[in-house]
Biopython code that builds the backbone (N, CA, C, O; Angstrom):
import numpy as np
from Bio.PDB.StructureBuilder import StructureBuilder

atoms = [
    (1, "MET", "N", (114.520, -38.010, 105.393)),
    (1, "MET", "CA", (113.783, -39.641, 105.299)),
    (1, "MET", "C", (115.018, -40.083, 104.392)),
    (1, "MET", "O", (115.381, -41.221, 104.686)),
    (2, "ALA", "N", (115.557, -39.659, 103.652)),
    (2, "ALA", "CA", (116.390, -40.816, 103.065)),
    (2, "ALA", "C", (117.509, -41.875, 103.869)),
    (2, "ALA", "O", (117.864, -43.037, 104.071)),
    (3, "PRO", "N", (117.679, -40.769, 104.073)),
    (3, "PRO", "CA", (118.868, -42.058, 105.281)),
    (3, "PRO", "C", (117.620, -43.486, 105.293)),
    (3, "PRO", "O", (117.557, -44.552, 104.680)),
    (4, "VAL", "N", (116.915, -42.932, 106.138)),
    (4, "VAL", "CA", (115.618, -44.454, 106.625)),
    (4, "VAL", "C", (115.136, -44.853, 104.744)),
    (4, "VAL", "O", (115.237, -45.955, 104.206)),
    (5, "TYR", "N", (114.718, -43.790, 104.222)),
    (5, "TYR", "CA", (114.839, -45.442, 102.875)),
    (5, "TYR", "C", (115.642, -46.115, 102.403)),
    (5, "TYR", "O", (115.662, -47.309, 102.102)),
    (6, "ARG", "N", (116.419, -45.234, 102.323)),
    (6, "ARG", "CA", (117.828, -45.720, 101.819)),
    (6, "ARG", "C", (117.824, -47.714, 102.639)),
    (6, "ARG", "O", (117.906, -48.899, 102.318)),
    (7, "ALA", "N", (117.629, -46.601, 104.054)),
    (7, "ALA", "CA", (117.960, -48.208, 105.166)),
    (7, "ALA", "C", (117.007, -50.053, 105.156)),
    (7, "ALA", "O", (117.263, -51.249, 105.299)),
    (8, "LEU", "N", (115.698, -48.996, 104.845)),
    (8, "LEU", "CA", (115.082, -50.068, 104.520)),
    (8, "LEU", "C", (114.831, -50.924, 103.356)),
    (8, "LEU", "O", (114.198, -51.975, 103.260)),
    (9, "ARG", "N", (115.804, -49.873, 102.054)),
    (9, "ARG", "CA", (115.776, -50.996, 101.437)),
    (9, "ARG", "C", (116.510, -51.331, 101.050)),
    (9, "ARG", "O", (116.435, -51.691, 99.875)),
    (10, "ALA", "N", (117.521, -51.426, 101.644)),
    (10, "ALA", "CA", (118.580, -52.375, 101.907)),
    (10, "ALA", "C", (118.734, -53.574, 102.364)),
    (10, "ALA", "O", (119.553, -54.437, 102.050)),
    (11, "THR", "N", (117.556, -53.578, 103.436)),
    (11, "THR", "CA", (117.162, -54.984, 104.548)),
    (11, "THR", "C", (115.632, -55.255, 103.508)),
    (11, "THR", "O", (114.500, -55.388, 103.974)),
    (12, "GLY", "N", (115.871, -55.273, 102.544)),
    (12, "GLY", "CA", (114.210, -55.493, 101.202)),
    (12, "GLY", "C", (113.577, -55.201, 101.222)),
    (12, "GLY", "O", (112.898, -55.281, 100.198)),
    (13, "GLU", "N", (112.972, -54.435, 102.529)),
    (13, "GLU", "CA", (111.829, -53.506, 101.989)),
    (13, "GLU", "C", (111.649, -53.544, 101.408)),
    (13, "GLU", "O", (112.507, -53.563, 100.526)),
    (14, "ARG", "N", (109.636, -53.636, 100.943)),
    (14, "ARG", "CA", (109.810, -52.756, 100.192)),
    (14, "ARG", "C", (109.350, -51.372, 100.446)),
    (14, "ARG", "O", (108.740, -51.123, 101.486)),
    (15, "VAL", "N", (109.520, -50.750, 99.849)),
    (15, "VAL", "CA", (109.433, -48.681, 100.324)),
    (15, "VAL", "C", (108.945, -47.746, 98.838)),
    (15, "VAL", "O", (109.410, -47.290, 97.793)),
    (16, "CYS", "N", (107.742, -47.852, 99.581)),
    (16, "CYS", "CA", (106.771, -46.455, 98.574)),
    (16, "CYS", "C", (106.965, -45.642, 99.445)),
    (16, "CYS", "O", (107.132, -45.675, 100.664)),
    (17, "VAL", "N", (106.890, -44.277, 98.033)),
    (17, "VAL", "CA", (107.393, -42.561, 98.516)),
    (17, "VAL", "C", (106.046, -42.874, 97.958)),
    (17, "VAL", "O", (105.911, -43.817, 97.179)),
    (18, "LEU", "N", (104.607, -41.795, 98.480)),
    (18, "LEU", "CA", (103.864, -41.482, 98.182)),
    (18, "LEU", "C", (104.331, -38.892, 97.874)),
    (18, "LEU", "O", (104.205, -38.038, 98.752)),
    (19, "HIS", "N", (104.609, -38.755, 96.973)),
    (19, "HIS", "CA", (104.098, -37.263, 97.435)),
    (19, "HIS", "C", (102.815, -36.859, 97.142)),
    (19, "HIS", "O", (102.213, -37.347, 96.186)),
    (20, "THR", "N", (102.197, -35.793, 98.052)),
    (20, "THR", "CA", (100.841, -35.910, 98.421)),
    (20, "THR", "C", (100.304, -34.187, 97.521)),
    (20, "THR", "O", (99.246, -33.689, 97.908)),
    (21, "GLY", "N", (100.817, -33.720, 96.806)),
    (21, "GLY", "CA", (101.773, -32.667, 95.130)),
    (21, "GLY", "C", (101.388, -31.115, 96.341)),
    (21, "GLY", "O", (100.856, -30.126, 95.837)),
    (22, "GLN", "N", (101.623, -31.119, 97.380)),
    (22, "GLN", "CA", (102.093, -30.169, 98.478)),
    (22, "GLN", "C", (103.485, -29.863, 97.942)),
    (22, "GLN", "O", (104.001, -30.767, 97.286)),
    (23, "HIS", "N", (104.057, -28.937, 98.082)),
    (23, "HIS", "CA", (105.146, -27.944, 97.805)),
    (23, "HIS", "C", (105.799, -28.167, 95.878)),
    (23, "HIS", "O", (107.013, -27.972, 95.845)),
    (24, "ASP", "N", (105.354, -28.421, 94.823)),
    (24, "ASP", "CA", (105.641, -29.201, 94.506)),
    (24, "ASP", "C", (107.121, -28.804, 93.856)),
    (24, "ASP", "O", (107.676, -29.738, 93.279)),
    (25, "ASP", "N", (107.905, -27.392, 93.882)),
    (25, "ASP", "CA", (108.187, -26.526, 93.568)),
    (25, "ASP", "C", (109.900, -27.247, 93.578)),
    (25, "ASP", "O", (110.806, -27.613, 92.830)),
    (26, "MET", "N", (109.433, -27.088, 95.306)),
    (26, "MET", "CA", (110.358, -27.956, 96.411)),
    (26, "MET", "C", (110.957, -29.140, 96.951)),
    (26, "MET", "O", (111.882, -29.124, 97.763)),
    (27, "ALA", "N", (110.448, -30.099, 96.517)),
    (27, "ALA", "CA", (109.643, -31.377, 96.519)),
    (27, "ALA", "C", (110.644, -31.893, 95.424)),
    (27, "ALA", "O", (111.652, -32.544, 95.699)),
    (28, "TRP", "N", (110.269, -31.540, 94.173)),
    (28, "TRP", "CA", (110.965, -32.049, 93.213)),
    (28, "TRP", "C", (112.312, -32.533, 93.446)),
    (28, "TRP", "O", (112.750, -33.666, 93.647)),
    (29, "PRO", "N", (113.028, -31.047, 93.346)),
    (29, "PRO", "CA", (114.532, -31.395, 93.171)),
    (29, "PRO", "C", (115.774, -32.250, 94.279)),
    (29, "PRO", "O", (116.894, -32.758, 94.317)),
    (30, "LEU", "N", (113.824, -31.727, 95.532)),
    (30, "LEU", "CA", (115.052, -33.290, 96.331)),
    (30, "LEU", "C", (114.489, -34.657, 96.458)),
    (30, "LEU", "O", (114.855, -35.506, 97.271)),
    (31, "TYR", "N", (113.457, -34.785, 95.468)),
    (31, "TYR", "CA", (113.653, -36.228, 95.251)),
    (31, "TYR", "C", (114.268, -37.067, 94.123)),
    (31, "TYR", "O", (114.401, -38.291, 94.119)),
    (32, "ARG", "N", (114.617, -36.201, 93.174)),
    (32, "ARG", "CA", (115.635, -35.773, 91.782)),
    (32, "ARG", "C", (117.025, -36.511, 92.523)),
    (32, "ARG", "O", (117.725, -37.489, 92.261)),
    (33, "PHE", "N", (116.989, -35.188, 93.868)),
    (33, "PHE", "CA", (118.562, -35.101, 93.967)),
    (33, "PHE", "C", (118.980, -36.002, 95.298)),
    (33, "PHE", "O", (120.173, -35.985, 95.599)),
    (34, "PHE", "N", (118.068, -36.788, 96.116)),
    (34, "PHE", "CA", (118.255, -38.214, 97.016)),
    (34, "PHE", "C", (117.757, -39.589, 95.534)),
    (34, "PHE", "O", (118.502, -40.566, 95.611)),
    (35, "ALA", "N", (117.153, -39.653, 94.866)),
    (35, "ALA", "CA", (117.382, -40.173, 93.692)),
    (35, "ALA", "C", (115.830, -41.308, 94.432)),
    (35, "ALA", "O", (115.510, -42.496, 94.439)),
    (36, "MET", "N", (115.387, -40.226, 94.859)),
    (36, "MET", "CA", (113.571, -41.457, 95.263)),
    (36, "MET", "C", (112.552, -40.817, 94.788)),
    (36, "MET", "O", (111.800, -40.054, 95.395)),
    (37, "ARG", "N", (112.526, -41.171, 93.559)),
    (37, "ARG", "CA", (111.306, -40.761, 93.381)),
    (37, "ARG", "C", (110.328, -41.767, 93.567)),
    (37, "ARG", "O", (110.534, -42.978, 93.640)),
    (38, "PRO", "N", (108.731, -40.885, 93.672)),
    (38, "PRO", "CA", (107.396, -41.152, 94.234)),
    (38, "PRO", "C", (106.601, -42.403, 93.602)),
    (38, "PRO", "O", (105.509, -42.251, 93.056)),
    (39, "GLU", "N", (107.037, -43.257, 93.684)),
    (39, "GLU", "CA", (105.676, -44.236, 93.655)),
    (39, "GLU", "C", (104.196, -43.665, 92.800)),
    (39, "GLU", "O", (103.962, -43.609, 91.592)),
    (40, "TYR", "N", (103.180, -43.208, 94.241)),
    (40, "TYR", "CA", (102.173, -42.383, 94.048)),
    (40, "TYR", "C", (102.416, -41.263, 93.646)),
    (40, "TYR", "O", (103.644, -41.240, 93.573)),
    (41, "GLU", "N", (102.023, -40.279, 93.325)),
    (41, "GLU", "CA", (101.890, -38.884, 93.295)),
    (41, "GLU", "C", (99.987, -38.876, 93.953)),
    (41, "GLU", "O", (99.376, -39.934, 94.111)),
    (42, "VAL", "N", (99.512, -37.834, 94.171)),
    (42, "VAL", "CA", (98.636, -37.599, 94.509)),
    (42, "VAL", "C", (97.933, -35.839, 94.123)),
    (42, "VAL", "O", (97.856, -34.879, 94.891)),
    (43, "VAL", "N", (97.417, -35.965, 92.342)),
    (43, "VAL", "CA", (96.746, -35.121, 91.556)),
    (43, "VAL", "C", (96.046, -34.689, 91.273)),
    (43, "VAL", "O", (95.426, -35.057, 90.275)),
    (44, "LEU", "N", (95.524, -33.014, 92.404)),
    (44, "LEU", "CA", (94.401, -32.780, 92.604)),
    (44, "LEU", "C", (93.739, -31.704, 91.513)),
    (44, "LEU", "O", (93.951, -30.506, 91.705)),
    (45, "SER", "N", (93.119, -32.030, 90.627)),
    (45, "SER", "CA", (93.056, -31.078, 88.873)),
    (45, "SER", "C", (92.311, -29.910, 89.302)),
    (45, "SER", "O", (92.343, -29.118, 88.360)),
    (46, "ASP", "N", (91.711, -29.463, 90.187)),
    (46, "ASP", "CA", (91.114, -28.831, 90.286)),
    (46, "ASP", "C", (91.614, -27.380, 91.470)),
    (46, "ASP", "O", (91.186, -27.388, 92.625)),
    (47, "ARG", "N", (92.620, -26.129, 90.917)),
    (47, "ARG", "CA", (92.893, -25.597, 91.476)),
    (47, "ARG", "C", (92.537, -24.516, 92.344)),
    (47, "ARG", "O", (93.061, -23.539, 92.879)),
    (48, "ALA", "N", (91.187, -25.222, 92.243)),
    (48, "ALA", "CA", (90.550, -23.695, 93.079)),
    (48, "ALA", "C", (90.803, -24.070, 94.674)),
    (48, "ALA", "O", (91.024, -25.136, 95.249)),
    (49, "PRO", "N", (90.666, -22.665, 95.129)),
    (49, "PRO", "CA", (91.283, -22.810, 97.346)),
    (49, "PRO", "C", (90.720, -23.833, 97.838)),
    (49, "PRO", "O", (91.154, -24.607, 98.691)),
    (50, "ALA", "N", (89.439, -23.835, 97.123)),
    (50, "ALA", "CA", (88.731, -25.802, 98.763)),
    (50, "ALA", "C", (89.170, -26.768, 97.794)),
    (50, "ALA", "O", (88.626, -27.814, 98.146)),
    (51, "CYS", "N", (89.583, -26.901, 97.175)),
    (51, "CYS", "CA", (90.185, -28.663, 96.872)),
    (51, "CYS", "C", (91.783, -28.290, 97.147)),
    (51, "CYS", "O", (92.436, -29.304, 96.904)),
    (52, "ARG", "N", (92.380, -27.532, 97.439)),
    (52, "ARG", "CA", (93.937, -27.538, 98.018)),
    (52, "ARG", "C", (93.542, -27.521, 99.289)),
    (52, "ARG", "O", (94.607, -28.083, 99.545)),
    (53, "THR", "N", (92.787, -27.366, 100.844)),
    (53, "THR", "CA", (92.547, -28.341, 101.810)),
    (53, "THR", "C", (92.915, -29.323, 101.871)),
    (53, "THR", "O", (93.018, -30.130, 100.947)),
    (54, "SER", "N", (93.272, -29.497, 103.293)),
    (54, "SER", "CA", (93.766, -31.208, 103.178)),
    (54, "SER", "C", (92.295, -31.476, 102.702)),
    (54, "SER", "O", (92.409, -31.632, 101.486)),
    (55, "LEU", "N", (90.784, -31.629, 103.084)),
    (55, "LEU", "CA", (89.829, -32.858, 103.169)),
    (55, "LEU", "C", (89.851, -33.763, 101.508)),
    (55, "LEU", "O", (90.389, -34.863, 101.631)),
    (56, "PRO", "N", (89.536, -33.565, 100.568)),
    (56, "PRO", "CA", (90.267, -33.566, 98.725)),
    (56, "PRO", "C", (91.839, -35.055, 98.902)),
    (56, "PRO", "O", (91.799, -36.213, 98.486)),
    (57, "ARG", "N", (93.091, -34.283, 99.717)),
    (57, "ARG", "CA", (94.253, -34.672, 100.201)),
    (57, "ARG", "C", (94.273, -35.827, 100.482)),
    (57, "ARG", "O", (95.032, -36.707, 100.075)),
    (58, "LEU", "N", (93.139, -35.896, 101.446)),
    (58, "LEU", "CA", (93.323, -36.721, 102.254)),
    (58, "LEU", "C", (92.411, -38.407, 101.919)),
    (58, "LEU", "O", (92.115, -39.562, 102.224)),
    (59, "ALA", "N", (92.383, -37.806, 101.466)),
    (59, "ALA", "CA", (91.106, -38.433, 100.392)),
    (59, "ALA", "C", (91.616, -39.799, 99.581)),
    (59, "ALA", "O", (91.474, -41.022, 99.609)),
    (60, "ARG", "N", (92.386, -38.633, 98.754)),
    (60, "ARG", "CA", (93.303, -39.150, 98.316)),
    (60, "ARG", "C", (93.955, -40.054, 98.360)),
    (60, "ARG", "O", (93.792, -41.162, 97.848)),
    (61, "VAL", "N", (95.162, -39.467, 99.292)),
    (61, "VAL", "CA", (95.677, -40.173, 100.004)),
    (61, "VAL", "C", (95.597, -41.662, 101.041)),
    (61, "VAL", "O", (96.517, -42.211, 101.649)),
    (62, "GLY", "N", (94.248, -42.006, 100.967)),
    (62, "GLY", "CA", (93.749, -42.855, 101.929)),
    (62, "GLY", "C", (93.180, -43.372, 100.942)),
    (62, "GLY", "O", (92.014, -43.760, 101.017)),
    (63, "GLU", "N", (93.990, -43.478, 99.715)),
    (63, "GLU", "CA", (92.736, -43.744, 98.292)),
    (63, "GLU", "C", (94.014, -45.122, 98.500)),
    (63, "GLU", "O", (93.815, -46.269, 98.899)),
    (64, "VAL", "N", (95.265, -44.497, 98.078)),
    (64, "VAL", "CA", (96.674, -44.709, 98.095)),
    (64, "VAL", "C", (96.728, -45.882, 98.743)),
    (64, "VAL", "O", (96.725, -47.046, 98.341)),
    (65, "LEU", "N", (96.794, -45.247, 100.130)),
    (65, "LEU", "CA", (96.922, -46.679, 101.004)),
    (65, "LEU", "C", (95.983, -47.533, 101.308)),
    (65, "LEU", "O", (96.360, -48.705, 101.293)),
    (66, "ASP", "N", (95.240, -47.409, 101.491)),
    (66, "ASP", "CA", (94.274, -48.424, 100.384)),
    (66, "ASP", "C", (94.626, -49.029, 99.271)),
    (66, "ASP", "O", (93.509, -49.544, 99.300)),
    (67, "TYR", "N", (95.106, -49.473, 98.301)),
    (67, "TYR", "CA", (95.190, -49.410, 97.388)),
    (67, "TYR", "C", (96.844, -50.728, 97.503)),
    (67, "TYR", "O", (96.951, -51.904, 97.157)),
    (68, "VAL", "N", (98.257, -49.342, 98.416)),
    (68, "VAL", "CA", (98.807, -50.038, 98.922)),
    (68, "VAL", "C", (99.149, -51.530, 99.512)),
    (68, "VAL", "O", (99.846, -52.474, 99.140)),
    (69, "ALA", "N", (97.939, -51.133, 101.084)),
    (69, "ALA", "CA", (97.984, -51.846, 101.905)),
    (69, "ALA", "C", (99.319, -52.204, 102.478)),
    (69, "ALA", "O", (99.745, -53.358, 102.537)),
    (70, "PRO", "N", (100.341, -50.482, 103.154)),
    (70, "PRO", "CA", (101.366, -50.802, 103.632)),
    (70, "PRO", "C", (101.608, -51.518, 105.211)),
    (70, "PRO", "O", (100.648, -51.624, 105.975)),
    (71, "ARG", "N", (102.724, -51.900, 105.528)),
    (71, "ARG", "CA", (102.249, -52.927, 107.605)),
    (71, "ARG", "C", (102.767, -51.277, 107.979)),
    (71, "ARG", "O", (102.547, -50.867, 109.119)),
    (72, "GLY", "N", (103.310, -50.560, 107.186)),
    (72, "GLY", "CA", (103.891, -49.502, 108.032)),
    (72, "GLY", "C", (104.204, -47.926, 107.469)),
    (72, "GLY", "O", (105.011, -48.013, 106.545)),
    (73, "VAL", "N", (103.871, -46.703, 107.699)),
    (73, "VAL", "CA", (104.178, -45.436, 107.138)),
    (73, "VAL", "C", (104.090, -44.425, 107.933)),
    (73, "VAL", "O", (103.150, -43.985, 108.595)),
    (74, "LEU", "N", (105.850, -43.890, 107.718)),
    (74, "LEU", "CA", (106.321, -42.259, 107.689)),
    (74, "LEU", "C", (106.041, -41.664, 107.281)),
    (74, "LEU", "O", (105.940, -41.629, 106.055)),
    (75, "VAL", "N", (105.648, -40.568, 108.271)),
    (75, "VAL", "CA", (104.846, -39.173, 107.435)),
    (75, "VAL", "C", (106.625, -38.982, 107.576)),
    (75, "VAL", "O", (107.574, -39.631, 108.015)),
    (76, "HIS", "N", (106.294, -37.233, 106.687)),
    (76, "HIS", "CA", (107.239, -36.327, 106.653)),
    (76, "HIS", "C", (106.925, -35.197, 106.237)),
    (76, "HIS", "O", (106.766, -34.994, 105.034)),
    (77, "GLY", "N", (106.798, -34.383, 107.025)),
    (77, "GLY", "CA", (106.512, -33.161, 107.193)),
    (77, "GLY", "C", (106.955, -31.624, 107.698)),
    (77, "GLY", "O", (107.612, -31.506, 108.732)),
    (78, "ASP", "N", (106.556, -30.441, 106.903)),
    (78, "ASP", "CA", (106.671, -29.412, 107.377)),
    (78, "ASP", "C", (106.495, -28.877, 108.649)),
    (78, "ASP", "O", (107.276, -28.271, 109.382)),
    (79, "THR", "N", (105.243, -29.232, 108.791)),
    (79, "THR", "CA", (105.181, -28.644, 110.394)),
    (79, "THR", "C", (104.404, -28.927, 111.637)),
    (79, "THR", "O", (104.627, -28.285, 112.663)),
]
sb = StructureBuilder()
sb.init_structure("model")
sb.init_model(0)
sb.init_chain("A")
sb.init_seg("    ")
for serial, (resi, resn, name, xyz) in enumerate(atoms, 1):
    if name == "N":
        sb.init_residue(resn, " ", resi, " ")
    sb.init_atom(name, np.array(xyz, "f"), 0.0, 1.0, " ", f" {name:<3s}", serial, name[0])
structure = sb.get_structure()
């Protein structure tokens, strides 16, 4: 995703990175390496298994997307 991020920014597009809070131990070193610090991060305060499921996380992602109102969304996932 880093080359796409850089190419979009080079054209003057507003590009925001949203970290969903998953796989922090793997994600943050890569954000630093590629100089792509997320502007937004989904932080779930409750670490109970039920709160780590997709529904609370998706609700927070939806809130960010409503706030940012992007023209497009690129999703980078591991599955």
